N, C-alpha and C positions, 0 to 999 in steps of 0.2 A: 440318443436322446429321443424321447417320445414326440410324436406329432399330433396335431389336432385330429387328423383322420383316425389315428390309432386310439385316441381318447374316445372319439365318437363311436367307433366300432365296439370297444370294450363296454361302453355304457348303453349301446343299443339306441343311440339317438343320432340326429343328423349333425354334420359338420357345422352348419349354421347355428344350431342350438348351442353347441359347445362354444363357438365363437362369441355368441351373444352373452353367454354366462361369464366368460372370461373378461368381456368388456363391460360387464355390469349393466347390460341392457335388459329391459323387461321382456316377458313372454314365456319364460320357463317356469314350471311349477317348483315349489320349494323342495319336494322330494328329488326331482330331477337335478336341480341346482346342487343339492347336497351330494348326490351320487357322483356328479361330474367333478366337483371340487375334491372329493375324497380320492377319485381316480387320478386326478391331476397331481395330487400330493404323492400318491402311491407310485406313480410312474415317473415322478421327478420331472414333470413337464416345465419348460421355460419358454416363454414366447420369443419368436424371432423378431427382435426389435428392429433389426436392419431392414427386413422386408416390410415391416409395418411402417417404418419411417419413410421408405421409398413410396409407399402407397399413400400415406396421409400428408407427406411433406411437413411433418411435425415431429421432430426428433426429441424435443425437450432436452436439448444439450447445448452447452455454451463452450466454445473454444477459448481457452485461456493460454496466452503465450507470455512467458516470463523471460526476462533477459538472463537471469542467473539465480538459481535457487540458493546459492551459497552466500548471497548478499543478505545482510541481516534484516533489511526492510521487507523482503519479498515474502517469506513464509507467512507473516501475519496478514499481509494483504490478501494472499491466496486463501487464508483461513476465513477472512471476512467474506470473500466471494463465495466460498463453499457454503458457509453458514446460510447466506441468503438464498442461494440456489437450492439448498436442501428444503428450506421453508416453502419455496415455490415449486418443489418437485421437479427441479432441473438437475441434470448431472453436468459435470465439467470434463472436458478433454484437455489435459494439461500438456503443454510443450515447453521444455526447458532449453533455451538457446545456448546456455553456458558461455555467454559473451565475455563476462569478466574473467572466467577461467582461461579463455583463449587469448584475450587482448588486454586484460586489466582495464584501467579506466581510460585508456587511449581511445576506445571506440566511442566515448561520449561525444567527441567532436568530429566524428566521421559519419559518412552515410553509405560506405561501401558494404555494410552488412544489411542494408535495406532489402536487396534481392532475397536474402535468406529468410527474412521476415515474411516477405510476400509469397515465397514458395510455401512456407508453413501455413499461411492463411489459406492459400489455394487448396492445400491438402485437407485442412479442417473443413472447408466448404464442401469438398468432395465427400466428406464423411457426414454431410447433412447437418452440421451445426447450425443453429438458428442465429447466432451472433458471435462476435469476437471481442474479448477483453484483452488488451495488451498491458502488461505490468512492467514498468520501467524500474531500473535499479536506483536511478538518481534523477531528480527532476531536471528537465531540460526540454527544449522544443524539438520535436521529431516529426518528420514527414514520412514515416515508414508505413503508414496505413493508407492504402489507395482510397481515393475519394469515390470511386465507382463500384464499391463492393455491393454484391447482391443481398448482403445481410447487414444489419446495424453493427457498429463497433464503438467501443469506449476505451479511452486511455486512462489508466490508473497510475498515479504518481509521475505524471509527465504532461506536457502541453502539446496539443496538436495544432492550435491556432486555426482550427477548421470549423466551419459552420455545420458540417455533417457529423463530425466525430467529437463528442463532448470529452472534457478532461476533468479528472478528479484529483485534486492536489491538497497539500497541507497549507493551512493558513499560517505561514511562517512569520509573517509580520506580527500577527496577534500573539503567537507563541513567544517571540522575543520580547514583545512589549510586556507580557505578563511576568516573565522572569526578571527583567530589568526593573519593572515597577516594584517587585518584591524586594530587590536590592535597595532601591530608593526608600521604600517603606521602613527599612532597617536603619536608615539614617545616612546612607552613603551618598556622596555627591561627586567624588572622584572615582569614576567607574571606567576601567579599561575594558577593551574588548579584543579578543583574538578571533579573527574572521576565518571563514573558509576561503576557497579559491575565488578570485574576483569574478570569474565568468559564470559562477553558479547562481541560478535563481534562488536557491536556498540562502546563500550568503547575502544576496542583494535584498531580499525581503526581510531577513533577520536584522540587517543593518538598519533598514527603515523602522522596524519595531523598536530597536535600541534608541534611535534618534527621536522617535515619537514619544517614548517614555521620558527622555530628558526634556524635550520641549514642553510637555504638559506639566512638568514639575519645575519649570523655569530654571533648568540647569543648562548652562552654555555648552553646546557641542564642541569638543576639542579634538580636532583631527589627530593630534599627537597621542591621544589615548587609544587610537585604532591601530592595531598591529595585524598585518596580513599573515594568515596561516594557510595550511593546505589540507586540513582535516586530519592530519596524522599527528601522533603523539609528540614527535620531535619538534614540530612547530609550536606546540603548546609550551614545551620546555624552553625554547628560545624566546618565545613571546613573553614568558614570565620575567626573564631578565630585563627585557626592554621596558615592560610596564612598571616593574618595581622601581626602576630609575626615574619614572615619572611620578613617583609617590602616590600611586592610586591606592585606594583602600579596598577595592573589590575588582575582580576580574571576571567578566562574562565570556565564556568560551562558547563558540558556536557549535561545538559538539563535545561529547563526553570524552572522546579519545584525547583531544587536545587538553581538556581539563586534567586528564591523567598525567600529561606531560608537565603541566603546571605543578601538580602535586609532587612529581618527581624532583623538580628544581627546588621547591620550597623545603622539601625534606633535606636536600643537600645543604641548604642555607640555614638549617635549624629553625625554620619558620613553620608555624602551625596553621594549616588551612582551617578556616572557620574561627580562628582566634587572632593570629597576627595579620592575616590577610584573608578576605572572603573570596570564595570561588563559586561560580555557578556554571552549569553546562547546558546541554541541549541534546535531545534524542532519547534519553533514558535507556542507554545500552545496559545490558544486564550487569556489567562490571561496575557501573556507577554506584550501585547500592553497597558494594564491597569496599569502596574507597574509605579511608579513615581520615576524617569523618565521612559518612555517606554524603554523596553529592546532591545538592539541590539542582534540579534539572527540569526539562520539559519533556513530557511523554508524547511521542509522535502518535497520532491517531491512525496507525497503519491498518489495524483491523477494520476501523470505520471507513477508511478509504476504499478497501475492497468491498465492504458491504454496500457502500453508496454506489460504487461502480456497477455492482450487480443490480441494484435497485433501478439505476438509470437504464440498464440493458433491458430489464423486464418491462419497464414503461415504454421503451421504444418498440419492443415486440408487440405490445398491446396497442400501439398507435397513439399513445398519450403524448401530449405536448410537454416539452421540458422548459420550465421557467428558470433559465440560467443566464446570468449576465456574461456576455462574451463566450457563452457555451462552456463556462468553467464553474465547477462546484468546489468551493474551498471548505475544508474540514478543520474545525477548531481543535487546538491542542489543550492539554491539561498539565498544569504545573505540579511538580512533586517537591514539596518543601521538606528538606532534611536539616542537616546541621552544619552545612559548609558556609553559610552566610551569617555573620555576627551582627547583632544589633549594636549600634554605636551612638 
């Protein structure tokens, strides 16, 4: 690969002149500039960014650590980070920890993987990244990012409960409120709910949104209409049996997989979703649009979470003040109204 010295020799100018032209600095005549750039292209010259970064301490790169690229939520978050970084002329260095592949969801409640995270952070800092964005697979509180990092850090799709590391999360309470309000607007008052796991922040906030919609519409909250699920299809199947015995007219599932389980059981019982019993989901997994009928659900703002995390990172790098309550930014969801909720 050609060097600046070789470019300068071929063009009959000094190394400083070539360097100034490549860095868009004034001083060189137009003819010289044109001659140098033509030679750069001809000799296939590429700048040594590592050497330049070591000299300027400005790599224009962000380290992005993700828990597992196979989890449905993570690619869209990374895409949002990438889009904003492209706009700001930053590159990302991506690390995939593959935690779900190794441990499934058991690692959600452990901290023995923290040393792995901190080792990867150390390696990224060694590569001169200007900041770190950690992308979780499932919202929960994590202390895996050290407080004393020499670079700023942001948590996407998880909570740090830290004054130094901001968190960007889904506004799950508002999302659940929106979809339950839609069910109520269709005339339903006996609305069952199949939750996720009890210890999940997603579940807790979505239950608050469900309760808020009932309260604002003067519908008494009935604990017997709440069935605990586990995010998987089988718990939706079992929950359907439980709630149908309670004579509910609609079932709100806290994710689309459990809604699929409800559809499975209704089909066995010769009941039609959206006609005999209304069903709504949450997450807007790709499969939800292929249910029969297509499922009314809530679209997670995953891309926007990534984009917002990158925005916070760039603001921190610029020394701007972050106006966040409890150092948390919540991103609103969007309802997708299809044909699974009947007007009564």
